[in-house]
C-alpha positions as CSV (number, residue, x, y, z in Angstrom):
1,M,-7.0,18.5,70.3
2,T,-5.5,21.3,68.2
3,E,-2.7,23.4,69.6
4,N,-4.9,26.4,69.8
5,N,-7.5,24.5,71.8
6,F,-4.8,23.2,74.1
7,E,-3.4,26.7,74.6
8,L,-6.9,28.1,75.4
9,E,-7.5,25.3,77.9
10,T,-4.2,25.9,79.6
11,Q,-4.9,29.7,79.8
12,S,-8.4,29.0,81.1
13,S,-7.1,26.7,83.8
14,A,-4.5,29.3,84.9
15,I,-7.2,31.9,85.2
16,A,-9.5,29.6,87.2
17,A,-6.6,28.6,89.5
18,F,-5.7,32.2,90.1
19,T,-9.2,33.1,91.0
20,L,-9.5,30.2,93.3
21,A,-6.3,31.2,95.0
22,Q,-7.6,34.7,95.6
23,F,-10.8,33.4,97.2
24,A,-9.0,30.7,99.2
25,F,-6.7,33.2,100.9
26,W,-9.6,35.5,101.8
27,A,-11.6,32.6,103.2
28,L,-8.6,31.5,105.3
29,I,-8.0,35.0,106.5
30,E,-11.6,35.9,107.2
31,S,-12.3,32.6,109.0
32,G,-9.2,33.2,111.2
33,V,-7.4,30.1,110.1
34,I,-4.4,32.2,109.1
35,S,-3.5,35.7,109.8
36,T,-2.8,38.3,107.1
37,E,0.8,38.1,108.1
38,K,1.0,34.3,107.6
39,A,-0.8,34.6,104.3
40,S,1.7,37.3,103.2
41,D,4.6,35.0,104.3
42,M,3.2,32.1,102.4
43,L,2.7,34.2,99.2
44,T,6.2,35.7,99.5
45,Q,7.7,32.2,99.7
46,G,5.8,31.1,96.7
47,I,6.8,34.2,94.7
48,A,10.5,33.6,95.6
49,A,10.3,30.0,94.5
50,H,8.6,30.8,91.2
51,S,10.9,33.6,90.3
52,K,13.8,31.1,89.9
53,G,11.9,29.0,87.3
54,D,11.1,29.3,83.6
55,L,8.8,31.9,82.0
56,A,5.6,30.1,83.1
57,N,6.8,30.0,86.7
58,Q,7.8,33.6,86.6
59,Q,4.4,34.5,85.3
60,A,2.8,32.4,88.1
61,G,5.0,34.4,90.6
62,Q,3.6,37.7,89.1
63,M,0.1,36.4,89.7
64,L,0.9,35.5,93.3
65,Q,2.4,39.0,93.7
66,T,-1.0,40.4,92.7
67,I,-2.7,38.4,95.4
68,L,0.0,39.4,97.9
69,D,-0.6,43.1,97.1
70,M,-4.3,42.6,97.6
71,V,-3.8,40.8,100.9
72,Q,-1.5,43.5,102.2
73,R,-4.0,46.2,101.2
74,D,-6.9,44.1,102.7
75,Q,-8.6,44.4,99.3
76,R,-10.8,41.5,98.5
77,P,-11.0,40.1,95.0
78,P,-13.9,41.3,92.9
79,A,-16.7,38.8,92.3
80,N,-17.4,38.6,88.5
């Protein structure tokens, strides 16, 4: 596998994981398994943990921040 293919696969995996995280939090909130407050707490903890890591971890933290913002605004992710 060439380096470009590996990088593309890595980026694609990150996008898929991010999308699944968005849907998973909405499913948990809408089904009543967790409250919006609990989801916010979980995301905040994840953001804090990632912010102490390397660049990839910091970028993951930024993606989690996007989900946290959506949860706090009660804005569901768009279905593409």
